N, CA, C and O atoms as a Tripos MOL2 file, in Angstrom:
@<TRIPOS>MOLECULE
protein
  308   307    77     0     0
PROTEIN
NO_CHARGES

@<TRIPOS>ATOM
      1 N         113.8820  101.2480   99.4510 N.3       1 UNK1
      2 CA        115.0800  101.9010   98.9590 C.3       1 UNK1
      3 C         116.0020  102.2010  100.1450 C.2       1 UNK1
      4 O         115.5530  102.8080  101.1180 O.2       1 UNK1
      5 N         117.2560  101.8030  100.0960 N.am      2 UNK2
      6 CA        118.1860  102.0720  101.1890 C.3       2 UNK2
      7 C         118.4410  103.5730  101.3410 C.2       2 UNK2
      8 O         118.4580  104.3200  100.3630 O.2       2 UNK2
      9 N         118.6350  103.9880  102.5770 N.am      3 UNK3
     10 CA        118.9190  105.3940  102.8590 C.3       3 UNK3
     11 C         120.3740  105.6960  102.5550 C.2       3 UNK3
     12 O         121.2510  104.8570  102.7620 O.2       3 UNK3
     13 N         120.6250  106.9000  102.0640 N.am      4 UNK4
     14 CA        122.0070  107.3160  101.8450 C.3       4 UNK4
     15 C         122.6010  107.9350  103.1020 C.2       4 UNK4
     16 O         123.8070  108.1720  103.1590 O.2       4 UNK4
     17 N         121.7730  108.2020  104.1150 N.am      5 UNK5
     18 CA        122.2480  108.8320  105.3500 C.3       5 UNK5
     19 C         122.2070  107.8950  106.5480 C.2       5 UNK5
     20 O         123.0500  107.9900  107.4410 O.2       5 UNK5
     21 N         121.2360  106.9930  106.5720 N.am      6 UNK6
     22 CA        121.0090  106.1690  107.7610 C.3       6 UNK6
     23 C         121.2690  104.7030  107.4470 C.2       6 UNK6
     24 O         120.6710  104.1320  106.5340 O.2       6 UNK6
     25 N         122.1620  104.1090  108.2120 N.am      7 UNK7
     26 CA        122.5360  102.7130  107.9950 C.3       7 UNK7
     27 C         121.6210  101.7510  108.7420 C.2       7 UNK7
     28 O         121.2460  100.7060  108.2090 O.2       7 UNK7
     29 N         121.2560  102.1050  109.9890 N.am      8 UNK8
     30 CA        120.5240  101.1420  110.8190 C.3       8 UNK8
     31 C         119.6930  101.8620  111.8760 C.2       8 UNK8
     32 O         120.0820  102.9170  112.3770 O.2       8 UNK8
     33 N         118.5420  101.2760  112.2080 N.am      9 UNK9
     34 CA        117.6780  101.7520  113.2880 C.3       9 UNK9
     35 C         117.4260  100.6060  114.2450 C.2       9 UNK9
     36 O         117.3330   99.4500  113.8300 O.2       9 UNK9
     37 N         117.3170  100.9230  115.5180 N.am     10 UNK10
     38 CA        116.8200   99.9430  116.4840 C.3      10 UNK10
     39 C         116.0100  100.7020  117.5230 C.2      10 UNK10
     40 O         116.2090  101.8980  117.7340 O.2      10 UNK10
     41 N         115.0950   99.9900  118.1680 N.am     11 UNK11
     42 CA        114.1850  100.6420  119.1020 C.3      11 UNK11
     43 C         113.8770   99.7150  120.2570 C.2      11 UNK11
     44 O         113.6550   98.5190  120.0710 O.2      11 UNK11
     45 N         113.8680  100.2790  121.4510 N.am     12 UNK12
     46 CA        113.4640   99.5430  122.6480 C.3      12 UNK12
     47 C         112.1420  100.1180  123.1240 C.2      12 UNK12
     48 O         112.0910  101.2590  123.5830 O.2      12 UNK12
     49 N         111.0810   99.3450  123.0190 N.am     13 UNK13
     50 CA        109.7650   99.8090  123.4630 C.3      13 UNK13
     51 C         109.7310  100.0090  124.9740 C.2      13 UNK13
     52 O         109.0320  100.8960  125.4630 O.2      13 UNK13
     53 N         110.4710   99.2010  125.7140 N.am     14 UNK14
     54 CA        110.4400   99.3140  127.1770 C.3      14 UNK14
     55 C         111.0860  100.6050  127.6750 C.2      14 UNK14
     56 O         110.6380  101.1750  128.6690 O.2      14 UNK14
     57 N         112.1240  101.0650  127.0010 N.am     15 UNK15
     58 CA        112.7910  102.3100  127.4080 C.3      15 UNK15
     59 C         112.4380  103.4830  126.5040 C.2      15 UNK15
     60 O         112.7740  104.6290  126.8020 O.2      15 UNK15
     61 N         111.7620  103.1940  125.4000 N.am     16 UNK16
     62 CA        111.4020  104.1990  124.3860 C.3      16 UNK16
     63 C         112.6460  104.8910  123.8230 C.2      16 UNK16
     64 O         112.6360  106.0900  123.5430 O.2      16 UNK16
     65 N         113.7140  104.1070  123.6650 N.am     17 UNK17
     66 CA        114.9650  104.6350  123.1310 C.3      17 UNK17
     67 C         115.1380  104.1910  121.6820 C.2      17 UNK17
     68 O         115.0600  103.0050  121.3620 O.2      17 UNK17
     69 N         115.3700  105.1570  120.8300 N.am     18 UNK18
     70 CA        115.6250  104.9210  119.4130 C.3      18 UNK18
     71 C         117.1110  105.0930  119.1660 C.2      18 UNK18
     72 O         117.6870  106.1260  119.5070 O.2      18 UNK18
     73 N         117.7270  104.0950  118.5800 N.am     19 UNK19
     74 CA        119.1490  104.1830  118.2290 C.3      19 UNK19
     75 C         119.2770  104.2640  116.7200 C.2      19 UNK19
     76 O         118.6700  103.4880  115.9830 O.2      19 UNK19
     77 N         120.0770  105.2170  116.2790 N.am     20 UNK20
     78 CA        120.2670  105.4610  114.8540 C.3      20 UNK20
     79 C         121.7580  105.3960  114.5510 C.2      20 UNK20
     80 O         122.5660  106.0580  115.2030 O.2      20 UNK20
     81 N         122.1120  104.5900  113.5530 N.am     21 UNK21
     82 CA        123.4800  104.5430  113.0620 C.3      21 UNK21
     83 C         123.4850  105.1690  111.6800 C.2      21 UNK21
     84 O         122.7410  104.7500  110.7930 O.2      21 UNK21
     85 N         124.3290  106.1740  111.5060 N.am     22 UNK22
     86 CA        124.4280  106.8670  110.2270 C.3      22 UNK22
     87 C         125.4810  106.2040  109.3500 C.2      22 UNK22
     88 O         126.3260  105.4590  109.8470 O.2      22 UNK22
     89 N         125.4380  106.4670  108.0680 N.am     23 UNK23
     90 CA        126.3970  105.8570  107.1500 C.3      23 UNK23
     91 C         127.8230  106.3070  107.4560 C.2      23 UNK23
     92 O         128.7800  105.6510  107.0430 O.2      23 UNK23
     93 N         127.9720  107.4060  108.1670 N.am     24 UNK24
     94 CA        129.2950  107.8870  108.5870 C.3      24 UNK24
     95 C         129.8910  107.0040  109.6810 C.2      24 UNK24
     96 O         131.0870  107.0710  109.9670 O.2      24 UNK24
     97 N         129.0310  106.1670  110.2940 N.am     25 UNK25
     98 CA        129.4650  105.3280  111.4010 C.3      25 UNK25
     99 C         129.1170  105.9060  112.7630 C.2      25 UNK25
    100 O         129.2370  105.2150  113.7750 O.2      25 UNK25
    101 N         128.6930  107.1530  112.8040 N.am     26 UNK26
    102 CA        128.3080  107.7640  114.0790 C.3      26 UNK26
    103 C         126.9750  107.1890  114.5370 C.2      26 UNK26
    104 O         126.0730  106.9500  113.7340 O.2      26 UNK26
    105 N         126.8700  106.9680  115.8690 N.am     27 UNK27
    106 CA        125.6630  106.3700  116.4430 C.3      27 UNK27
    107 C         125.1000  107.2840  117.5250 C.2      27 UNK27
    108 O         125.8380  107.8740  118.3140 O.2      27 UNK27
    109 N         123.7690  107.3830  117.5390 N.am     28 UNK28
    110 CA        123.0860  108.2260  118.5140 C.3      28 UNK28
    111 C         121.9080  107.4700  119.1010 C.2      28 UNK28
    112 O         121.2920  106.6320  118.4430 O.2      28 UNK28
    113 N         121.6060  107.7890  120.3650 N.am     29 UNK29
    114 CA        120.4340  107.2420  121.0450 C.3      29 UNK29
    115 C         119.5180  108.4080  121.3880 C.2      29 UNK29
    116 O         119.9510  109.3840  122.0010 O.2      29 UNK29
    117 N         118.2530  108.3080  120.9930 N.am     30 UNK30
    118 CA        117.2480  109.3490  121.2130 C.3      30 UNK30
    119 C         116.2800  108.8630  122.2780 C.2      30 UNK30
    120 O         115.7900  107.7350  122.2180 O.2      30 UNK30
    121 N         116.0030  109.7350  123.2670 N.am     31 UNK31
    122 CA        115.2020  109.3560  124.4330 C.3      31 UNK31
    123 C         113.7320  109.7020  124.2620 C.2      31 UNK31
    124 O         113.3680  110.6770  123.6050 O.2      31 UNK31
    125 N         112.8950  108.8640  124.8830 N.am     32 UNK32
    126 CA        111.4470  109.0910  124.9670 C.3      32 UNK32
    127 C         110.7750  109.2470  123.5980 C.2      32 UNK32
    128 O         109.9270  110.1170  123.3990 O.2      32 UNK32
    129 N         111.1700  108.3940  122.6770 N.am     33 UNK33
    130 CA        110.5740  108.3950  121.3360 C.3      33 UNK33
    131 C         109.3370  107.4980  121.3660 C.2      33 UNK33
    132 O         109.4450  106.3180  121.6980 O.2      33 UNK33
    133 N         108.1720  108.0350  121.0280 N.am     34 UNK34
    134 CA        106.9580  107.2140  121.0280 C.3      34 UNK34
    135 C         107.0430  106.0860  119.9960 C.2      34 UNK34
    136 O         107.6800  106.2440  118.9540 O.2      34 UNK34
    137 N         106.4070  104.9530  120.2830 N.am     35 UNK35
    138 CA        106.4650  103.8230  119.3510 C.3      35 UNK35
    139 C         105.9340  104.1630  117.9650 C.2      35 UNK35
    140 O         106.4280  103.6330  116.9700 O.2      35 UNK35
    141 N         104.9400  105.0360  117.8850 N.am     36 UNK36
    142 CA        104.3950  105.3810  116.5680 C.3      36 UNK36
    143 C         105.3950  106.1790  115.7270 C.2      36 UNK36
    144 O         105.3680  106.1010  114.4990 O.2      36 UNK36
    145 N         106.2750  106.9430  116.3760 N.am     37 UNK37
    146 CA        107.3250  107.6580  115.6380 C.3      37 UNK37
    147 C         108.3310  106.6490  115.0970 C.2      37 UNK37
    148 O         108.7630  106.7510  113.9490 O.2      37 UNK37
    149 N         108.7040  105.6720  115.9270 N.am     38 UNK38
    150 CA        109.6220  104.6370  115.4530 C.3      38 UNK38
    151 C         109.0360  103.8830  114.2630 C.2      38 UNK38
    152 O         109.7230  103.6660  113.2650 O.2      38 UNK38
    153 N         107.7830  103.4880  114.3640 N.am     39 UNK39
    154 CA        107.1550  102.7230  113.2790 C.3      39 UNK39
    155 C         107.0940  103.5450  111.9960 C.2      39 UNK39
    156 O         107.3680  103.0270  110.9130 O.2      39 UNK39
    157 N         106.7400  104.8110  112.1110 N.am     40 UNK40
    158 CA        106.6960  105.6760  110.9270 C.3      40 UNK40
    159 C         108.0940  105.8540  110.3380 C.2      40 UNK40
    160 O         108.2530  105.8800  109.1170 O.2      40 UNK40
    161 N         109.0980  105.9760  111.1900 N.am     41 UNK41
    162 CA        110.4880  106.1100  110.7410 C.3      41 UNK41
    163 C         110.9160  104.8460  110.0100 C.2      41 UNK41
    164 O         111.5030  104.9070  108.9300 O.2      41 UNK41
    165 N         110.6150  103.7080  110.6070 N.am     42 UNK42
    166 CA        111.0060  102.4150  110.0290 C.3      42 UNK42
    167 C         110.4280  102.2110  108.6400 C.2      42 UNK42
    168 O         111.0720  101.6080  107.7810 O.2      42 UNK42
    169 N         109.2190  102.7090  108.4130 N.am     43 UNK43
    170 CA        108.5330  102.4690  107.1370 C.3      43 UNK43
    171 C         108.5520  103.6770  106.1990 C.2      43 UNK43
    172 O         107.9390  103.6420  105.1320 O.2      43 UNK43
    173 N         109.2460  104.7330  106.5860 N.am     44 UNK44
    174 CA        109.2730  105.9530  105.7630 C.3      44 UNK44
    175 C         109.9560  105.6960  104.4200 C.2      44 UNK44
    176 O         110.9580  104.9830  104.3610 O.2      44 UNK44
    177 N         109.4160  106.2750  103.3390 N.am     45 UNK45
    178 CA        110.0600  106.1220  102.0330 C.3      45 UNK45
    179 C         111.4480  106.7630  101.9990 C.2      45 UNK45
    180 O         112.3280  106.3020  101.2720 O.2      45 UNK45
    181 N         111.6440  107.8230  102.7840 N.am     46 UNK46
    182 CA        112.9530  108.4690  102.8970 C.3      46 UNK46
    183 C         113.2850  108.6090  104.3780 C.2      46 UNK46
    184 O         112.7760  109.5000  105.0570 O.2      46 UNK46
    185 N         114.1400  107.7230  104.8680 N.am     47 UNK47
    186 CA        114.4970  107.7710  106.2860 C.3      47 UNK47
    187 C         115.2620  109.0400  106.6310 C.2      47 UNK47
    188 O         115.0990  109.5880  107.7210 O.2      47 UNK47
    189 N         116.0920  109.5080  105.7140 N.am     48 UNK48
    190 CA        116.8360  110.7420  105.9640 C.3      48 UNK48
    191 C         115.9110  111.9310  106.1290 C.2      48 UNK48
    192 O         116.0870  112.7310  107.0470 O.2      48 UNK48
    193 N         114.9270  112.0560  105.2490 N.am     49 UNK49
    194 CA        113.9650  113.1580  105.3370 C.3      49 UNK49
    195 C         113.1220  113.0230  106.5950 C.2      49 UNK49
    196 O         112.8560  114.0180  107.2700 O.2      49 UNK49
    197 N         112.7000  111.8090  106.9180 N.am     50 UNK50
    198 CA        111.9110  111.5970  108.1270 C.3      50 UNK50
    199 C         112.7160  112.0130  109.3560 C.2      50 UNK50
    200 O         112.2070  112.7170  110.2290 O.2      50 UNK50
    201 N         113.9540  111.5820  109.4180 N.am     51 UNK51
    202 CA        114.8100  111.9390  110.5470 C.3      51 UNK51
    203 C         114.9120  113.4550  110.6880 C.2      51 UNK51
    204 O         114.7520  113.9860  111.7860 O.2      51 UNK51
    205 N         115.1720  114.1460  109.5960 N.am     52 UNK52
    206 CA        115.3360  115.6000  109.6490 C.3      52 UNK52
    207 C         114.0750  116.3230  110.0900 C.2      52 UNK52
    208 O         114.1620  117.3480  110.7660 O.2      52 UNK52
    209 N         112.9160  115.8160  109.7270 N.am     53 UNK53
    210 CA        111.6560  116.5010  110.0300 C.3      53 UNK53
    211 C         110.9850  116.0380  111.3220 C.2      53 UNK53
    212 O         110.2700  116.8150  111.9550 O.2      53 UNK53
    213 N         111.2050  114.7750  111.7260 N.am     54 UNK54
    214 CA        110.4240  114.2370  112.8520 C.3      54 UNK54
    215 C         111.2540  113.7800  114.0560 C.2      54 UNK54
    216 O         110.6930  113.5110  115.1180 O.2      54 UNK54
    217 N         112.5690  113.6890  113.9080 N.am     55 UNK55
    218 CA        113.3950  113.2090  115.0200 C.3      55 UNK55
    219 C         114.4400  114.2560  115.4230 C.2      55 UNK55
    220 O         114.5230  114.6440  116.5890 O.2      55 UNK55
    221 N         115.2130  114.6970  114.4720 N.am     56 UNK56
    222 CA        116.2870  115.6590  114.7410 C.3      56 UNK56
    223 C         115.7360  116.8950  115.4520 C.2      56 UNK56
    224 O         114.7160  117.4520  115.0480 O.2      56 UNK56
    225 N         116.4170  117.3100  116.5020 N.am     57 UNK57
    226 CA        116.0670  118.5000  117.2930 C.3      57 UNK57
    227 C         114.7300  118.3920  118.0180 C.2      57 UNK57
    228 O         114.2310  119.3960  118.5260 O.2      57 UNK57
    229 N         114.1350  117.2000  118.0800 N.am     58 UNK58
    230 CA        112.8570  117.0290  118.7860 C.3      58 UNK58
    231 C         112.9730  116.1610  120.0350 C.2      58 UNK58
    232 O         112.0960  116.1890  120.8980 O.2      58 UNK58
    233 N         114.0440  115.3980  120.1290 N.am     59 UNK59
    234 CA        114.2260  114.5020  121.2680 C.3      59 UNK59
    235 C         115.6210  114.6960  121.8510 C.2      59 UNK59
    236 O         116.5750  114.9820  121.1280 O.2      59 UNK59
    237 N         115.7250  114.5370  123.1680 N.am     60 UNK60
    238 CA        117.0470  114.5350  123.7920 C.3      60 UNK60
    239 C         117.8220  113.3520  123.2370 C.2      60 UNK60
    240 O         117.2480  112.3050  122.9380 O.2      60 UNK60
    241 N         119.1230  113.5260  123.1010 N.am     61 UNK61
    242 CA        119.9210  112.4500  122.5220 C.3      61 UNK61
    243 C         121.3100  112.4310  123.1290 C.2      61 UNK61
    244 O         121.7460  113.3810  123.7780 O.2      61 UNK61
    245 N         121.9850  111.3280  122.8990 N.am     62 UNK62
    246 CA        123.3790  111.1910  123.2880 C.3      62 UNK62
    247 C         124.0940  110.4630  122.1710 C.2      62 UNK62
    248 O         123.5370  109.5740  121.5270 O.2      62 UNK62
    249 N         125.3370  110.8540  121.9520 N.am     63 UNK63
    250 CA        126.1470  110.1540  120.9670 C.3      63 UNK63
    251 C         126.7590  108.9370  121.6390 C.2      63 UNK63
    252 O         127.2570  109.0180  122.7610 O.2      63 UNK63
    253 N         126.7180  107.8300  120.9560 N.am     64 UNK64
    254 CA        127.3520  106.6070  121.4400 C.3      64 UNK64
    255 C         128.7100  106.5460  120.7610 C.2      64 UNK64
    256 O         128.8100  106.2430  119.5720 O.2      64 UNK64
    257 N         129.7400  106.8320  121.5180 N.am     65 UNK65
    258 CA        131.0810  106.8830  120.9460 C.3      65 UNK65
    259 C         131.5880  105.4880  120.6330 C.2      65 UNK65
    260 O         131.1260  104.5030  121.2090 O.2      65 UNK65
    261 N         132.5150  105.4140  119.7410 N.am     66 UNK66
    262 CA        133.0650  104.1150  119.3430 C.3      66 UNK66
    263 C         133.7250  103.3910  120.5020 C.2      66 UNK66
    264 O         133.8220  102.1640  120.5000 O.2      66 UNK66
    265 N         134.1810  104.1490  121.4910 N.am     67 UNK67
    266 CA        134.8020  103.5350  122.6670 C.3      67 UNK67
    267 C         133.7620  102.9050  123.5850 C.2      67 UNK67
    268 O         134.1040  102.2060  124.5390 O.2      67 UNK67
    269 N         132.4720  103.1620  123.2850 N.am     68 UNK68
    270 CA        131.4030  102.6290  124.1130 C.3      68 UNK68
    271 C         130.8710  103.6390  125.1110 C.2      68 UNK68
    272 O         129.8450  103.4050  125.7490 O.2      68 UNK68
    273 N         131.5690  104.7740  125.2510 N.am     69 UNK69
    274 CA        131.1000  105.8200  126.1660 C.3      69 UNK69
    275 C         130.0190  106.6440  125.4750 C.2      69 UNK69
    276 O         129.9800  106.7500  124.2500 O.2      69 UNK69
    277 N         129.1520  107.2200  126.2860 N.am     70 UNK70
    278 CA        128.0800  108.0690  125.7720 C.3      70 UNK70
    279 C         128.4010  109.5220  126.0710 C.2      70 UNK70
    280 O         128.9480  109.8500  127.1240 O.2      70 UNK70
    281 N         128.0530  110.3900  125.1250 N.am     71 UNK71
    282 CA        128.1350  111.8310  125.3480 C.3      71 UNK71
    283 C         126.7210  112.3650  125.3300 C.2      71 UNK71
    284 O         126.0170  112.2450  124.3270 O.2      71 UNK71
    285 N         126.3020  112.9550  126.4380 N.am     72 UNK72
    286 CA        124.9290  113.4400  126.5770 C.3      72 UNK72
    287 C         124.7150  114.7090  125.7560 C.2      72 UNK72
    288 O         125.5770  115.5880  125.7220 O.2      72 UNK72
    289 N         123.5860  114.7940  125.1110 N.am     73 UNK73
    290 CA        123.1980  115.9820  124.3510 C.3      73 UNK73
    291 C         121.7530  116.2970  124.6750 C.2      73 UNK73
    292 O         120.9990  115.4270  125.1110 O.2      73 UNK73
    293 N         121.3770  117.5170  124.4640 N.am     74 UNK74
    294 CA        119.9900  117.9390  124.6520 C.3      74 UNK74
    295 C         119.4600  118.4430  123.3250 C.2      74 UNK74
    296 O         120.2050  118.9110  122.4640 O.2      74 UNK74
    297 N         118.1580  118.3340  123.1910 N.am     75 UNK75
    298 CA        117.5570  118.8490  121.9670 C.3      75 UNK75
    299 C         117.6410  120.3620  121.9660 C.2      75 UNK75
    300 O         117.6620  121.0040  123.0160 O.2      75 UNK75
    301 N         117.6870  120.9060  120.7950 N.am     76 UNK76
    302 CA        117.7300  122.3580  120.6450 C.3      76 UNK76
    303 C         116.3340  122.9120  120.7270 C.2      76 UNK76
    304 O         115.3520  122.2080  120.4910 O.2      76 UNK76
    305 N         116.2550  124.1840  121.0640 N.am     77 UNK77
    306 CA        114.9600  124.8380  121.0080 C.3      77 UNK77
    307 C         114.4460  125.1030  122.3070 C.2      77 UNK77
    308 O         113.3540  125.6550  122.4390 O.2      77 UNK77
@<TRIPOS>BOND
     1     1     2 1
     2     2     3 1
     3     3     4 2
     4     3     5 am
     5     5     6 1
     6     6     7 1
     7     7     8 2
     8     7     9 am
     9     9    10 1
    10    10    11 1
    11    11    12 2
    12    11    13 am
    13    13    14 1
    14    14    15 1
    15    15    16 2
    16    15    17 am
    17    17    18 1
    18    18    19 1
    19    19    20 2
    20    19    21 am
    21    21    22 1
    22    22    23 1
    23    23    24 2
    24    23    25 am
    25    25    26 1
    26    26    27 1
    27    27    28 2
    28    27    29 am
    29    29    30 1
    30    30    31 1
    31    31    32 2
    32    31    33 am
    33    33    34 1
    34    34    35 1
    35    35    36 2
    36    35    37 am
    37    37    38 1
    38    38    39 1
    39    39    40 2
    40    39    41 am
    41    41    42 1
    42    42    43 1
    43    43    44 2
    44    43    45 am
    45    45    46 1
    46    46    47 1
    47    47    48 2
    48    47    49 am
    49    49    50 1
    50    50    51 1
    51    51    52 2
    52    51    53 am
    53    53    54 1
    54    54    55 1
    55    55    56 2
    56    55    57 am
    57    57    58 1
    58    58    59 1
    59    59    60 2
    60    59    61 am
    61    61    62 1
    62    62    63 1
    63    63    64 2
    64    63    65 am
    65    65    66 1
    66    66    67 1
    67    67    68 2
    68    67    69 am
    69    69    70 1
    70    70    71 1
    71    71    72 2
    72    71    73 am
    73    73    74 1
    74    74    75 1
    75    75    76 2
    76    75    77 am
    77    77    78 1
    78    78    79 1
    79    79    80 2
    80    79    81 am
    81    81    82 1
    82    82    83 1
    83    83    84 2
    84    83    85 am
    85    85    86 1
    86    86    87 1
    87    87    88 2
    88    87    89 am
    89    89    90 1
    90    90    91 1
    91    91    92 2
    92    91    93 am
    93    93    94 1
    94    94    95 1
    95    95    96 2
    96    95    97 am
    97    97    98 1
    98    98    99 1
    99    99   100 2
   100    99   101 am
   101   101   102 1
   102   102   103 1
   103   103   104 2
   104   103   105 am
   105   105   106 1
   106   106   107 1
   107   107   108 2
   108   107   109 am
   109   109   110 1
   110   110   111 1
   111   111   112 2
   112   111   113 am
   113   113   114 1
   114   114   115 1
   115   115   116 2
   116   115   117 am
   117   117   118 1
   118   118   119 1
   119   119   120 2
   120   119   121 am
   121   121   122 1
   122   122   123 1
   123   123   124 2
   124   123   125 am
   125   125   126 1
   126   126   127 1
   127   127   128 2
   128   127   129 am
   129   129   130 1
   130   130   131 1
   131   131   132 2
   132   131   133 am
   133   133   134 1
   134   134   135 1
   135   135   136 2
   136   135   137 am
   137   137   138 1
   138   138   139 1
   139   139   140 2
   140   139   141 am
   141   141   142 1
   142   142   143 1
   143   143   144 2
   144   143   145 am
   145   145   146 1
   146   146   147 1
   147   147   148 2
   148   147   149 am
   149   149   150 1
   150   150   151 1
   151   151   152 2
   152   151   153 am
   153   153   154 1
   154   154   155 1
   155   155   156 2
   156   155   157 am
   157   157   158 1
   158   158   159 1
   159   159   160 2
   160   159   161 am
   161   161   162 1
   162   162   163 1
   163   163   164 2
   164   163   165 am
   165   165   166 1
   166   166   167 1
   167   167   168 2
   168   167   169 am
   169   169   170 1
   170   170   171 1
   171   171   172 2
   172   171   173 am
   173   173   174 1
   174   174   175 1
   175   175   176 2
   176   175   177 am
   177   177   178 1
   178   178   179 1
   179   179   180 2
   180   179   181 am
   181   181   182 1
   182   182   183 1
   183   183   184 2
   184   183   185 am
   185   185   186 1
   186   186   187 1
   187   187   188 2
   188   187   189 am
   189   189   190 1
   190   190   191 1
   191   191   192 2
   192   191   193 am
   193   193   194 1
   194   194   195 1
   195   195   196 2
   196   195   197 am
   197   197   198 1
   198   198   199 1
   199   199   200 2
   200   199   201 am
   201   201   202 1
   202   202   203 1
   203   203   204 2
   204   203   205 am
   205   205   206 1
   206   206   207 1
   207   207   208 2
   208   207   209 am
   209   209   210 1
   210   210   211 1
   211   211   212 2
   212   211   213 am
   213   213   214 1
   214   214   215 1
   215   215   216 2
   216   215   217 am
   217   217   218 1
   218   218   219 1
   219   219   220 2
   220   219   221 am
   221   221   222 1
   222   222   223 1
   223   223   224 2
   224   223   225 am
   225   225   226 1
   226   226   227 1
   227   227   228 2
   228   227   229 am
   229   229   230 1
   230   230   231 1
   231   231   232 2
   232   231   233 am
   233   233   234 1
   234   234   235 1
   235   235   236 2
   236   235   237 am
   237   237   238 1
   238   238   239 1
   239   239   240 2
   240   239   241 am
   241   241   242 1
   242   242   243 1
   243   243   244 2
   244   243   245 am
   245   245   246 1
   246   246   247 1
   247   247   248 2
   248   247   249 am
   249   249   250 1
   250   250   251 1
   251   251   252 2
   252   251   253 am
   253   253   254 1
   254   254   255 1
   255   255   256 2
   256   255   257 am
   257   257   258 1
   258   258   259 1
   259   259   260 2
   260   259   261 am
   261   261   262 1
   262   262   263 1
   263   263   264 2
   264   263   265 am
   265   265   266 1
   266   266   267 1
   267   267   268 2
   268   267   269 am
   269   269   270 1
   270   270   271 1
   271   271   272 2
   272   271   273 am
   273   273   274 1
   274   274   275 1
   275   275   276 2
   276   275   277 am
   277   277   278 1
   278   278   279 1
   279   279   280 2
   280   279   281 am
   281   281   282 1
   282   282   283 1
   283   283   284 2
   284   283   285 am
   285   285   286 1
   286   286   287 1
   287   287   288 2
   288   287   289 am
   289   289   290 1
   290   290   291 1
   291   291   292 2
   292   291   293 am
   293   293   294 1
   294   294   295 1
   295   295   296 2
   296   295   297 am
   297   297   298 1
   298   298   299 1
   299   299   300 2
   300   299   301 am
   301   301   302 1
   302   302   303 1
   303   303   304 2
   304   303   305 am
   305   305   306 1
   306   306   307 1
   307   307   308 2
@<TRIPOS>SUBSTRUCTURE
     1 UNK1         2 RESIDUE 1 A UNK
     2 UNK2         6 RESIDUE 1 A UNK
     3 UNK3        10 RESIDUE 1 A UNK
     4 UNK4        14 RESIDUE 1 A UNK
     5 UNK5        18 RESIDUE 1 A UNK
     6 UNK6        22 RESIDUE 1 A UNK
     7 UNK7        26 RESIDUE 1 A UNK
     8 UNK8        30 RESIDUE 1 A UNK
     9 UNK9        34 RESIDUE 1 A UNK
    10 UNK10       38 RESIDUE 1 A UNK
    11 UNK11       42 RESIDUE 1 A UNK
    12 UNK12       46 RESIDUE 1 A UNK
    13 UNK13       50 RESIDUE 1 A UNK
    14 UNK14       54 RESIDUE 1 A UNK
    15 UNK15       58 RESIDUE 1 A UNK
    16 UNK16       62 RESIDUE 1 A UNK
    17 UNK17       66 RESIDUE 1 A UNK
    18 UNK18       70 RESIDUE 1 A UNK
    19 UNK19       74 RESIDUE 1 A UNK
    20 UNK20       78 RESIDUE 1 A UNK
    21 UNK21       82 RESIDUE 1 A UNK
    22 UNK22       86 RESIDUE 1 A UNK
    23 UNK23       90 RESIDUE 1 A UNK
    24 UNK24       94 RESIDUE 1 A UNK
    25 UNK25       98 RESIDUE 1 A UNK
    26 UNK26      102 RESIDUE 1 A UNK
    27 UNK27      106 RESIDUE 1 A UNK
    28 UNK28      110 RESIDUE 1 A UNK
    29 UNK29      114 RESIDUE 1 A UNK
    30 UNK30      118 RESIDUE 1 A UNK
    31 UNK31      122 RESIDUE 1 A UNK
    32 UNK32      126 RESIDUE 1 A UNK
    33 UNK33      130 RESIDUE 1 A UNK
    34 UNK34      134 RESIDUE 1 A UNK
    35 UNK35      138 RESIDUE 1 A UNK
    36 UNK36      142 RESIDUE 1 A UNK
    37 UNK37      146 RESIDUE 1 A UNK
    38 UNK38      150 RESIDUE 1 A UNK
    39 UNK39      154 RESIDUE 1 A UNK
    40 UNK40      158 RESIDUE 1 A UNK
    41 UNK41      162 RESIDUE 1 A UNK
    42 UNK42      166 RESIDUE 1 A UNK
    43 UNK43      170 RESIDUE 1 A UNK
    44 UNK44      174 RESIDUE 1 A UNK
    45 UNK45      178 RESIDUE 1 A UNK
    46 UNK46      182 RESIDUE 1 A UNK
    47 UNK47      186 RESIDUE 1 A UNK
    48 UNK48      190 RESIDUE 1 A UNK
    49 UNK49      194 RESIDUE 1 A UNK
    50 UNK50      198 RESIDUE 1 A UNK
    51 UNK51      202 RESIDUE 1 A UNK
    52 UNK52      206 RESIDUE 1 A UNK
    53 UNK53      210 RESIDUE 1 A UNK
    54 UNK54      214 RESIDUE 1 A UNK
    55 UNK55      218 RESIDUE 1 A UNK
    56 UNK56      222 RESIDUE 1 A UNK
    57 UNK57      226 RESIDUE 1 A UNK
    58 UNK58      230 RESIDUE 1 A UNK
    59 UNK59      234 RESIDUE 1 A UNK
    60 UNK60      238 RESIDUE 1 A UNK
    61 UNK61      242 RESIDUE 1 A UNK
    62 UNK62      246 RESIDUE 1 A UNK
    63 UNK63      250 RESIDUE 1 A UNK
    64 UNK64      254 RESIDUE 1 A UNK
    65 UNK65      258 RESIDUE 1 A UNK
    66 UNK66      262 RESIDUE 1 A UNK
    67 UNK67      266 RESIDUE 1 A UNK
    68 UNK68      270 RESIDUE 1 A UNK
    69 UNK69      274 RESIDUE 1 A UNK
    70 UNK70      278 RESIDUE 1 A UNK
    71 UNK71      282 RESIDUE 1 A UNK
    72 UNK72      286 RESIDUE 1 A UNK
    73 UNK73      290 RESIDUE 1 A UNK
    74 UNK74      294 RESIDUE 1 A UNK
    75 UNK75      298 RESIDUE 1 A UNK
    76 UNK76      302 RESIDUE 1 A UNK
    77 UNK77      306 RESIDUE 1 A UNK
């Protein structure tokens, strides 16, 4: 079932970077994401729920702006 919040996922095992594109068009890169988290995210029945519970606020991230520049963010907590 397609997600209503998440348009696309990509993952680099070598850098452990997870990239998420939301249906709004905003893109984020999450750092140091273990491969098992990516695999569980990829196969989750609800990617939006998985993101909210297992990714959001758990990993450092940066927004990938449409201009190609990155804005650094840190996880909360």
